[in-house]
N, C-alpha and C positions, 0 to 999 in steps of 0.2 A: 085286599092286599094285608100281609101280615107285617106290620111293624116291630122293627125291636125297640127296647127302652134307650131310651135316650140322657135317662135321669141318671148324673154322676154326683158321689157322693166324696166330699174332700173333708178331712186328708189321706180317707181311705181307699177313693179310687182314682189319685192323682195319677200312676202309670197307665191307667186307662183313657184319662184324659187329657196328658202329653201325648199320647199315642196319638188322637184324635187329630191336634192340632200339630204334629210332628211339620208338615209343611208350612205354618202360617211365616214364623218367619225370614221367609223366603221368599222373596217376592219375586226377584226372578235371578237362574241362577247363573254360571257360566257360558254355559252355551248358549242362555237369551242372548248377552252382552255379546257374544263374539258374532253373531248372528246380525243384533241392530247394531256392531261397527259395522260389517261388510253392508251394511245398504247405505248406513253415512258417507264410506268409499264410494259408492255406485255413485247416490247422489253427487258428491261435487267431483267426482269424473264425465258426469254424464247429464245432470242437470233435471230439466223436464225427462226428458227422453227417460232418466233414469227413472221416476217415480212413475210417468208411464206406465215401462215394463213391469216394476217391481206391484204396482196395482194390479194389473193383467192376470200375475203371479199367484198372490197373496188374495187379492179381494174375487179374480175373476170377474173382470169388469174391465172392459175395452173404454177409455176416456178420450173422448173428443178434444174436450178443453178441460183444462185445468182449473179454471177459475171463471166463478157463474159471472152470466151477466146479468146488469144491472136491471135489465129488460123480467129474466128470470126472478131476482130478489124481490122487486117492487110484484109478480104475481105472486107470489110465494104470500107476501104479507096480506092481501087482496082474499087469495084462501079462505084464510082464517074465518071462521062465524064467529058472530058479533061475541058471542059470550065466553068463547075462546081468548079474544084479542081483549076482549075486556079483563080477562082472569089474569091474564099475560102480564096487560098496564099497570094491574093493581101489583101484582111480584116486584114489578120493576120498581113502581116507590117503593115497597117494604125493602128490599136488597137495597136502593140507593141512601134510604133513612138509617140503615145500619149500619151501611158504609162510610155514610157521612160522621157519622157519631165516632165511627173508631179511627178514622181518618187522621194520623199523625199532622203537627201545623210546626213548621219551623220557631224557633224560640231561643231567649237567651236568657243565663240568669248570671248576676255577680256572686260568686261562691267566694271570695274571700277581696280585699279591700285590693280594686283595680288588677283584679282576674275576671274578664267574662270566658263562659265555657257557653256553646251552646248547636244546634244540631239544623242543618236547612235542608229543610224536607224538599225534595225535587221526584217529579211521577217519571217515569221509566219516558224514553220518545214514541217506543213502538213496544208493541206484545204481539204474541200468538198465543189463540185460544186452541186449543183440543178437542173435540165434542165426539166422544164414540157414541156405537149407535148402533154395534153387533147385536146387541139384546133388546135393541128399543130403540126408539126416540129420547134425545133426555133434553126436551128444553127447558127444565130448572135448569139444569148444568150452566147452560149457554147462558140464561138471565144471571146465574150469579156471577160468574166469571169475568162476561163481558161490561156487565153492570159494574162492576168491583174496579175496573181498569179506569172504564169510561169516567168514575166518579174520584181515582186518582188523578187523573189530570192527562192519562194516556191520549197521545194525538194523534196514534194508528195504531187498531184492533184489526188485525188478521183473525178471520175464525178456520180452521180447516177440520175438516170432519169425512166420515168415510163414505164412498159412493153407493145411492142404490144402483139398482141393476140396470137402471136409462143412464148411467153415468151422472146422475143429479147428483144433490143434497138432499135432505128429509124437509119436504115445504116447510112445516111446524116449526122445527129448530131451528130453519133459517129466516126463518120470520119473526120469531122470538127474537134473536141476535141482532137482527135489524132494525129493531125496536127499540134494543138494549142499548145502543147506538155501536154495532159493530161496523167497518168502512170497506173492509173485503174479502170477499170467499174462495176457500182454493179446496178443492175436493182432488182426494188418491187414498193410498193406504197410509197406513198413522205414523209408522214408524220412520216414513221417507217423507210425510206432509214436517216431522218433526224436526227433518236432516234438513229440509228444503228453509224451515225458517232461521235454523241456527248457521245455516252458511250462505243462503240465496241464491235462487235460480233465478230466468228468467222472469217467471210467473208468479214466485216467490220470495217476497221481498224478504232481505235479513234482519232480526227483531233483538230487542235488547230480553225482551222477560218471554219466555214459554211455560205455560200452565194448560192443567188438563188432570183427567183419570184417565185409566186405562188397566188391563192387565198388566203381567210384566214385563211383554215388551212394550212396551208404553211407559212405564216405571223408568226400564233402562236408557229407553231414549232420552227421555227429563236428563236423567244423569249424566248419557253423554253432552246433551246440550248445553251442562253447566260446565266442560271443557274449553267449548267456545267461547265461556263468559259470557253465556246467556243466564238469567236470573230466574231458575224456577224457585218449585215446592216439591221437594220428595217423597216418596210415598204414598202417591193415590192412586192403592189401588181397589181391587174388588170390596164389594160393598160390606161392612160389619157392623154387630151390633150387640149390647150390652145391656139387657132389664134389671136393674137390680130391685126386689120388691121383695115385702112381707105382706103379711097375712091380711092384710087390710086392701091387700090389689085386689082389682077385677080377675078372675082367673082367666074369663072368657075375653074381656080386653086384653090382658095380656099376651092371650094366644095369639090372636089378628094383629100386636106387637111386631113377636115373633117373626111371624109371616109377611107384613108389613116391607121389611129387611131382607127377608130369605129370599125374595119371587123376583127382586135382581136378575139371580143367574146360579145356576150350577155349584158355584163357588165362592158363592155368601157364605159367610160365618153371622147367627143369629143363637144367642147365649143368653137365657135365664139365670142369673144368680139369686139366690133364695136361703135363708135358713129353714123355710118351713119345710116337711113335707107333705104336708096336705095341701099346700098350692103348687106344690112341685105336680104330684099324681094329678091332680085336677087341671091345671093346664096341659101335661101331657095329652090327658086323653082330650080333648078339647080340640087342641090342637090338630089331630088329625081325621077331628070332624071339619076343622076350618079346611085344610089342604084339598078335603073331597069338593066341596062347595067351588073350587078355583076352576077355571079351563084352560084348554090349550096347553100353550109351552110351558106358562107359570106356573101352574098344577105338578109338568115333569122337574120343574126345578127346584122347588119346594121339597118335593120329594128324593130328591141327591142331597139338599141340604142337612136333611132331617134321616137320611137314612142311613146306611153303616158306617158308609166311608165319607160320610158331608161334616161338616164342619158348624150344625147345630148340634145344641146340646143344652139339660137343662141340671143346672149345677147348684146340688145343694151342701150348703156348708156346716160344715159341725158349729160354728159360731161367726156372731159380725166381723170378726178380724181375721176369720177364714176366708171369708165372703169380699172383703176390702183389698186384703193379699193377692187374690185371683185378680178380680178387676183391674188390679194397677200392674199387675203382668199380662194382662192381655192387651193392658193398653185401648179401649176401642175405639173405631173411631166417632159411633154414636153410644150414647150413654144416659139412659134412664132410670130417673130415679120416682120409685113412687111408694112409701110407703110413710108410717106415722113422722108427724113433724120433729119428735126428737130425736128419730133414727132418721132420714132426712139431713138433718144438721152435722151427725157425726159421721154421714156419711161425702155431705160435701169438705169435711174439712181434712176426713182421711181419704178419699179416695184424689190422688195428682196425677194419672195419666189417664184422659181423654179426650177425644179429637171436640168431642160438643157434650154440656151435659142440659139435658133435658128434665125437669122437674116438675112433678103432679101429673095426677092420673088426665086433665083435659089438655097434657101437653106431647100428643103421640109425633114420632117419628114425622109420619108423612106432614104434619103443621111446619117441621124445620124444613122437610125437605122442599116443600113447594111455596109456605104460608109466610112465617115469621120474619124473613127477612135475614137474617143467620146462615151463614155458607153451612152448604151441605159437601162442599169439594173438601173435604179431612183425612188427614193421616190414616192408615189402613196399614198390618200387618205388624204392629208392634209397635210403629213408626210414632204413634201419638207422645212415648215416652219423649221425642228429643225435639218434632215438628209440632205445628200447627196447622191449620183450616186456612186456605185459601180466600185473603179479601183485597181490601182498597190499602192496606199496609204492603203485601206483599210487590204491590206495582208502582212504588215509591224507593228511591235511593238517598241515602243520609253524606248530608260534609259535615263534619265536625266541627267548629268556631271555635277559632281560641282569641282572647284581646286581652292585651296584658301593658298597664301604665310600666314609666320607669320606673316608679318604686315597686312595683310587683315583681320585675323581673331582675329588681334587687334583691328581689326576697328568694328567688329560688338560682340565685347566679352560683351559690357551692354548690348545688347541685349539676351544673351544668358542670362548671370547672372540675369537680372531683371526676365526675363519669366519663366524660370528653377527655381527660387526660388516663384515664384505665382503659376508655376503647382505642385511646391512640389516636382520636381526631382532634388536632390541636385547630382544625377550622372551625370545627362546633362552636370550642370556648374563644375562639378570638373575634365570632360573630355575634358574643354577648358583650366581649371587651370592650368594642369600638361603641358599643350604644352605651353603655354605663363610662365611658371615659368623657362623653362629650362635654 
């Protein structure tokens, strides 16, 4: 197969690069959002029956039951090979350790004499976790999201997933989620399941937070769920990565790192950014050889990603600042930095927009996807400019705390009086007056 070059020089070829990524900022459009609104309405009007009909329409699966039985869930756990179960249990421990380290705690602090402020941290009562499976099972996603909820102290964790042709859920994903602490499993079309979690049906409980990755329609559904008062994290779309590397990086390892993320699906983005034209051409040559080793649908995915209409690229920047500017503009979900120590230090102080940052040649994307314990459920499509990955921190809520002594109230009385009078709210002032006149 003849492959066109995927090497782009910046700033000289900025226009070509912009054209290649012109759709990247739009995770979903108005047409998709309108379709999602219609599905939410159908679930609101028809409940479980609406979800069943939508699953038949979009997933081409007829559902007998939407809730997986305990017997099936336990059977999924039993079906795991000893080695896979051991790997899952180790991953769960690592993700739990990481989330425990990140989990915020309730705190109070005196910031002025007699003035105490703080935050009361409380877990959400219930959450829904959506685990996609159209491009293949994602037991890692199940582990990361369910463990995050469990570590936060969420009391009820409902996992939703698309049905297999037999109307059941992927066994490995169900088993991993159960081992991680999931309480209930529901099967059906993705948008309709999220609509069910946002509104409640006979089979699906209404929850307080809904999380999970997916294509544009799933992202739109998460956005819609927030209008129902459900907590979520936006912009968790198709996989993307950037590798920032210099001439010290190994070209073969770099090529494999590019296809590591590219193999997720045809809509993946996989980019090398470097100032070394030599590294760029070496990686490009090796990349196609590595792709030829891949079999089945993943090979086709990679040809799509690095083909003329894909979102794979090798970007050669004229200088290091140009490289950093491109990375900050792209705001990658996954960022790997492989370069000498001085350049690494500059990168860490110059790159502000990335869902995760993996440092050094022994920290491949796959290590973070599976084993380190940090989340791989991260913002895509430029959303890392404003959003972060999903962890236990997203499964809690905060109540601010304030406590004043009489002297501290006296100290801010003039603020209350002046602002209350200006805003024409006399009872605000009176509420302070009666305390200070005692």
